[in-house]
VMD Tcl script that draws the C-alpha trace (Angstrom):
set ca {
  {93.33 95.18 144.30}
  {91.93 98.63 143.44}
  {91.67 99.77 139.83}
  {94.25 102.54 140.11}
  {96.87 99.96 141.09}
  {95.87 97.50 138.36}
  {96.25 99.98 135.51}
  {99.73 100.58 134.07}
  {101.42 103.88 134.73}
  {102.50 105.81 131.65}
  {105.54 107.67 132.88}
  {108.84 108.47 131.26}
  {110.13 107.67 127.81}
  {109.02 104.03 127.90}
  {105.47 105.10 128.70}
  {105.07 107.07 125.51}
  {104.84 110.49 127.13}
  {106.29 112.14 124.03}
  {103.27 111.15 121.95}
  {101.32 114.31 122.75}
  {104.24 116.73 122.90}
  {104.07 119.74 120.60}
  {106.65 119.97 117.84}
  {105.78 123.42 116.44}
  {104.19 126.67 117.51}
  {101.28 126.98 115.08}
  {99.43 129.98 113.70}
  {96.72 130.22 111.03}
  {96.86 132.41 107.95}
  {93.56 134.01 108.89}
  {95.01 135.18 112.20}
  {98.04 136.72 110.49}
  {95.87 138.54 107.92}
  {93.52 139.81 110.66}
  {96.49 141.11 112.68}
  {97.87 142.93 109.63}
  {94.44 144.45 108.94}
  {94.10 145.54 112.59}
  {97.55 147.16 112.52}
  {99.15 144.80 115.05}
  {101.62 143.57 112.41}
  {103.45 145.51 109.73}
  {102.50 143.98 106.37}
  {105.65 145.28 104.67}
  {108.04 143.80 107.22}
  {108.98 140.17 107.66}
  {106.43 138.31 109.76}
  {108.22 135.80 111.95}
  {107.90 134.22 115.36}
  {109.15 137.29 117.24}
  {106.71 139.57 115.41}
  {103.84 137.20 116.18}
  {104.84 137.12 119.85}
  {104.88 140.91 119.93}
  {101.42 141.09 118.36}
  {100.05 138.59 120.90}
  {99.11 135.94 118.33}
  {101.45 133.32 119.78}
  {101.88 132.92 123.53}
  {104.60 130.45 124.37}
  {105.98 129.53 127.77}
  {108.04 126.77 129.28}
  {109.32 124.22 126.80}
  {107.21 125.80 124.05}
  {109.49 128.88 123.98}
  {112.04 127.10 121.82}
  {109.63 125.57 119.31}
  {109.84 126.56 115.64}
  {106.92 128.27 113.89}
  {104.54 126.45 111.57}
  {101.94 128.28 109.46}
  {98.63 126.52 108.85}
  {96.32 127.24 105.92}
  {93.08 128.21 107.68}
  {92.02 131.56 106.23}
  {92.45 133.60 103.06}
  {95.38 135.81 102.13}
  {94.65 139.16 100.53}
  {97.95 141.05 100.90}
  {101.48 140.26 99.81}
  {103.39 139.28 102.92}
  {106.87 138.03 103.73}
  {106.48 135.17 106.18}
  {109.43 133.51 107.91}
  {108.64 130.11 109.42}
  {110.28 126.75 109.88}
  {107.39 124.87 108.27}
  {104.30 125.56 106.18}
  {101.35 123.25 105.70}
  {100.60 122.27 102.10}
  {97.45 124.41 101.93}
  {99.21 127.40 103.50}
  {102.06 127.14 100.99}
  {99.59 126.98 98.07}
  {97.57 129.96 99.30}
  {100.63 132.09 100.00}
  {102.26 131.34 96.65}
  {98.98 132.06 94.83}
  {98.75 135.45 96.57}
  {102.35 136.30 95.59}
  {103.73 136.18 99.13}
  {107.38 135.54 99.90}
  {108.11 132.44 101.98}
  {111.32 132.35 103.99}
  {112.37 129.06 105.56}
  {113.71 129.75 109.04}
  {116.56 127.54 110.20}
  {115.62 124.94 112.78}
  {117.99 124.13 115.60}
  {119.46 120.71 114.78}
  {118.89 117.83 117.14}
  {121.87 117.08 119.35}
  {123.57 113.83 118.39}
  {126.69 112.40 119.99}
  {128.29 111.61 116.62}
  {127.82 115.18 115.39}
  {129.15 116.57 118.66}
  {132.23 114.34 118.56}
  {132.90 115.37 114.96}
  {132.75 119.06 115.93}
  {135.08 118.51 118.88}
  {137.56 116.62 116.66}
  {137.39 119.38 114.04}
  {138.02 122.05 116.66}
  {140.95 120.07 118.07}
  {142.42 119.69 114.57}
  {142.06 123.43 113.93}
  {143.73 124.21 117.25}
  {146.79 122.10 116.35}
  {147.38 124.04 113.14}
}
mol new
graphics top color blue
foreach p $ca { graphics top sphere $p radius 0.5 }
foreach p [lrange $ca 0 end-1] q [lrange $ca 1 end] { graphics top cylinder $p $q radius 0.2 }
display resetview
């Protein structure tokens, strides 16, 4: 039997295909600071995912479009910025707080669960009866 037929196929959920899936759209502090210095981003405004897309720092397509933003701590911060992201790495949080930047936690879309959905439907039905 040839080797390609002897090896197991890793397809679907049981095959562990979610192991390498991205959970966040990531950007480094150094890239944000360089974009502000180059004039691609406004340093006084809130820097979020949409602003980073507009500046060309984050290019997301397909399933990545809906991912939340995570800021990583590679680079140095020189200016006071207002950064809105769903997650910050520990080093990024330390560097931003030391520089006096404002960190805004962006809301993350909650995972769909049947129990939560059924509770919302029941609540809506109860409100409709009143």
